[in-house]
MITI-860925 format. One line per 4 residues: number of its first residue (from 1); their letters; for each residue x, y, z of C-alpha. Coordinates in steps of 0.02 Angstrom, whole numbers, plus 50000, padded with zeros to 5 digits. Example, Ala and Ser with C-alpha at 12.3 -4.5 7.8 and 13.67 -1.06 7.14 Angstrom:
1) as) 50615/49775/50390  50684/49947/50357 $
This chain:
1) gcws) 58872/52735/47883  58776/52821/47731  58905/52923/47647  58850/52810/47505 $
5) yrsl) 58658/52846/47513  58556/52877/47374  58360/52920/47373  58269/52778/47256 $
9) ndis) 58210/52948/47182  58375/52998/47121  58387/52806/47030  58322/52696/46905 $
13) ivmg) 58314/52519/46963  58376/52404/46830  58300/52225/46829  58365/52133/46661 $
17) igvd) 58494/52208/46525  58458/52144/46351  58613/52171/46223  58612/52176/46039 $
21) tdpe) 58720/52238/45918  58684/52413/45836  58698/52396/45619  58680/52591/45640 $
25) sggf) 58854/52626/45747  58923/52450/45726  58937/52452/45917  58792/52410/46049 $
29) rvsa) 58630/52432/46079  58561/52411/46275  58378/52359/46330  58360/52407/46515 $
33) eiad) 58203/52361/46595  58188/52447/46735  58047/52444/46883  57897/52574/46866 $
37) ltks) 57883/52631/47040  57760/52761/46979  57589/52634/47004  57519/52595/47172 $
41) lqds) 57557/52441/47250  57401/52444/47292  57326/52422/47133  57439/52313/47045 $
45) spgs) 57584/52226/47080  57730/52315/47002  57773/52340/46810  57908/52383/46699 $
49) kiiv) 57976/52485/46567  58115/52466/46427  58241/52584/46403  58343/52573/46262 $
53) srgq) 58528/52657/46227  58657/52663/46087  58855/52664/46113  59004/52623/46036 $
57) tffd) 59044/52511/46181  58938/52408/46295  58991/52545/46445  58954/52673/46310 $
61) airn) 58790/52609/46287  58740/52585/46468  58794/52773/46506  58697/52848/46371 $
65) akkr) 58535/52802/46435  58555/52940/46559  58521/53050/46398  58340/52989/46402 $
69) lnnr) 58307/52967/46590  58299/53093/46725  58417/52974/46851  58554/52866/46832 $
73) lyig) 58522/52664/46790  58557/52565/46946  58624/52403/46890  58661/52327/47071 $
77) niqv) 58497/52221/47084  58504/52169/46891  58436/51964/46891  58454/51927/46697 $
81) mvls) 58587/52001/46561  58498/51926/46389  58627/51908/46258  58571/51905/46069 $
85) eela) 58616/51764/45955  58685/51891/45829  58796/51980/45970  58854/51778/46039 $
89) rtag) 58912/51735/45851  58961/51900/45787  59072/51993/45913  59072/51859/46071 $
93) ilav) 59019/51886/46250  59183/51909/46311  59160/52130/46308  59016/52120/46411 $
97) vdwc) 59039/51982/46532  59218/52071/46568  59145/52243/46587  59014/52180/46729 $
101) mrdg) 59173/52089/46812  59262/52243/46828  59104/52356/46873  59077/52412/47072 $
105) eare) 58885/52388/47047  58889/52236/46947  58835/52082/47041  58950/51920/46999 $
109) tinl) 58786/51815/47023  58695/51874/46875  58591/51752/46782  58671/51738/46578 $
113) viak) 58544/51703/46441  58540/51683/46258  58399/51741/46140  58384/51613/46025 $
117) gasa) 58291/51666/45855  58276/51837/45930  58346/52013/45977  58371/52022/46170 $
121) qell) 58261/52176/46166  58128/52062/46082  58136/51947/46242  58144/52085/46367 $
125) sqeg) 57996/52154/46294  57859/51998/46318  57741/51975/46459  57773/51855/46600 $
129) lgqs) 57657/51725/46654  57687/51701/46829  57800/51919/46853  57758/52056/46768 $
133) ivsl) 57943/52090/46768  58013/51965/46645  58185/51964/46702  58098/51903/46867 $
137) emdn) 58018/51773/46778  58160/51711/46677  58263/51704/46845  58148/51601/46907 $
141) iite) 58130/51482/46767  58320/51470/46772  58359/51426/46958  58237/51301/46958 $
145) dnks) 58254/51219/46793  58365/51082/46848  58249/51037/47002  58082/51014/46890 $
149) tsst) 58120/50990/46708  58316/50978/46668  58296/51061/46504  58436/51209/46508 $
153) thve) 58578/51257/46631  58610/51402/46738  58765/51492/46743  58797/51651/46822 $
157) lyea) 58923/51790/46771  59076/51738/46878  59052/51555/46826  59041/51597/46631 $
161) ffai) 59198/51715/46653  59279/51578/46719  59218/51460/46580  59283/51581/46450 $
165) hcpg) 59455/51576/46507  59441/51396/46585  59571/51285/46498  59488/51115/46415 $
169) salt) 59312/51156/46432  59173/51234/46344  59059/51384/46397  58859/51319/46396 $
173) lpaf) 58730/51457/46434  58524/51437/46439  58434/51476/46284  58271/51566/46287 $
177) hvte) 58159/51593/46134  58011/51684/46101  57834/51570/46071  57654/51568/46120 $
181) ndgq) 57543/51515/46256  57357/51531/46212  57379/51654/46067  57500/51771/46176 $
185) piie) 57692/51785/46141  57793/51721/46297  57964/51673/46339  58009/51507/46378 $
189) angi) 58167/51404/46396  58235/51316/46233  58388/51206/46292  58572/51272/46304 $
193) avfi) 58667/51387/46205  58847/51311/46172  59009/51407/46145  59193/51408/46097 $
197) gdkl) 59283/51529/46176  59175/51689/46201  59084/51634/46034  58922/51539/46004 $
201) agfl) 58952/51390/45915  58763/51329/45911  58612/51246/46034  58572/51110/46091 $
205) gpee) 58386/51071/46118  58303/51050/46269  58280/50845/46259  58474/50850/46232 $
209) skfl) 58524/50960/46378  58443/50865/46494  58543/50712/46465  58686/50833/46461 $
213) liat) 58649/50900/46630  58657/50721/46679  58816/50672/46622  58886/50828/46699 $
217) nech) 58820/50807/46864  58697/50946/46854  58530/50862/46843  58423/50854/47008 $
221) ggil) 58243/50821/46920  58160/50807/46768  58056/50668/46697  58122/50508/46595 $
225) pval) 57973/50449/46493  58021/50276/46441  57928/50130/46337  57895/50005/46469 $
229) rgtg) 57777/49898/46319  57940/49891/46207  57820/49980/46066  57937/50131/46034 $
233) spdt) 57812/50232/46108  57820/50298/46284  57704/50230/46422  57801/50252/46560 $
237) slei) 57865/50402/46671  58011/50409/46799  58024/50563/46887  58213/50592/46942 $
241) qdsr) 58240/50636/47128  58422/50644/47107  58583/50608/46971  58774/50593/47002 $
245) akts) 58904/50574/46874  59083/50551/46881  59213/50558/46726  59372/50476/46719 $
249) ffyr) 59509/50447/46583  59648/50334/46514  59793/50366/46388  59818/50206/46321 $
253) gerl) 59926/50169/46147  59909/50349/46100  59734/50343/46134  59650/50453/46252 $
257) tfri) 59482/50361/46317  59323/50454/46429  59224/50363/46551  59053/50433/46596 $
261) etet) 58973/50356/46722  58794/50390/46794  58680/50357/46936  58518/50405/46937 $
265) dvfl) 58374/50377/47083  58210/50397/46992  58012/50368/47047  57896/50278/46954 $
269) aett) 57768/50426/46936  57659/50361/46787  57617/50207/46694  57484/50124/46582 $
273) apid) 57585/49963/46564  57565/49813/46677  57690/49776/46812  57686/49715/46979 $
277) vmds) 57803/49845/47087  57807/49706/47214  57916/49595/47112  58090/49640/47119 $
281) aqiq) 58107/49544/46944  58008/49666/46860  58080/49836/46949  58249/49765/46869 $
285) aled) 58183/49752/46706  58118/49939/46726  58283/49997/46799  58372/49915/46654 $
289) lagk) 58269/49994/46523  58292/50159/46584  58474/50138/46625  58495/50071/46438 $
293) miqe) 58391/50232/46361  58494/50345/46471  58655/50266/46428  58615/50264/46223 $
297) sier) 58562/50448/46249  58708/50503/46313  58810/50429/46180  58711/50492/46040 $
301) lvqv) 58750/50674/46138  58943/50635/46125  58915/50599/45948  58819/50763/45904 $
305) vqgg) 58953/50889/46015  59107/50793/45963  59044/50786/45752  58942/50920/45753 $
309) lkad) 58994/51100/45880  59173/51023/45918  59154/51096/46093  59207/51028/46255 $
313) vfgf) 59045/51037/46334  59090/50903/46456  59254/50960/46519  59346/50820/46448 $
317) gyni) 59514/50923/46433  59473/51025/46617  59473/50856/46698  59658/50819/46634 $
321) yqrd) 59703/50974/46673  59648/50964/46873  59713/50771/46862  59869/50759/46769 $
325) vgmw) 59923/50936/46717  60097/50853/46649  59984/50768/46518  59878/50926/46456 $
329) eglk) 60033/51021/46435  60080/50907/46304  59896/50903/46240  59828/51066/46253 $
333) kdwe) 59889/51143/46089  59812/51016/45993  59639/50990/46108  59537/51052/45969 $
337) aifp) 59583/50931/45852  59586/50792/45993  59416/50814/46068  59315/50751/45921 $
341) t) 59395/50592/45920 $
């Protein structure tokens, strides 16, 4: 039972990996955040170190880290893989995703992240507020986000691999950037990165991301600020308990139309507006106001995506593929031109 046994003294446990393009070689620069087990756990929590290596291919760059370490990198415990914006826009992410899916050690549940406006190395070099290991901090933010703020998405490695090869659907990944907290640089979730194929097409902000999650049945928490007084400035907070969405379509007169229906359960969590919560008519008026706000926000999002990014983040094409594969066969070759209409 111990034929593959390796001592902790013989391996360097990688918690997260950052991947950038390397202008020197034209290949990859890999930044591995490894757990620092040299400190006494009685004195402080375990920290981390960043090991940087380069190579012509992604695997070459990972293996070249051995030149700087006594031990080989152990990647079976990676929580997060950070991909730089530049890499995602130019080379694409398929080479990295493909290798991770093939490798025997890498988990298929690694969380993928796009570094917005910064290198992947820079993102991994920041300090976490709640965790001394920033990869664990990022992992916690991603996995809990759609239950608390719904400002970004949560996509694991196998899901990204499927989305890249999936007919009629665009890959979306969580975006993080470096910002300041009390004068100190920290990491922060900052919306969603949108792809066409395996290349980055653009970003959606945190607020737009919330309504994308609502429209695609992936929102399970967050806050909806509304202006109950009707003055334009929000005076009421509705806390999302849960949200459900379904998409349907019909094809009439050579015109393809999609319908998104959402149903969102909320708590009245905060208000400075006068409201009698025992008056069903006032509660109904609040529900109607919030429903209209959600509808208008999703409609604006659809216009932004169709007119600008032109990436099917709603999975409209995949919806057709699942329900009417014959229709999809007739539409798929022109789908990039059909989707914006």
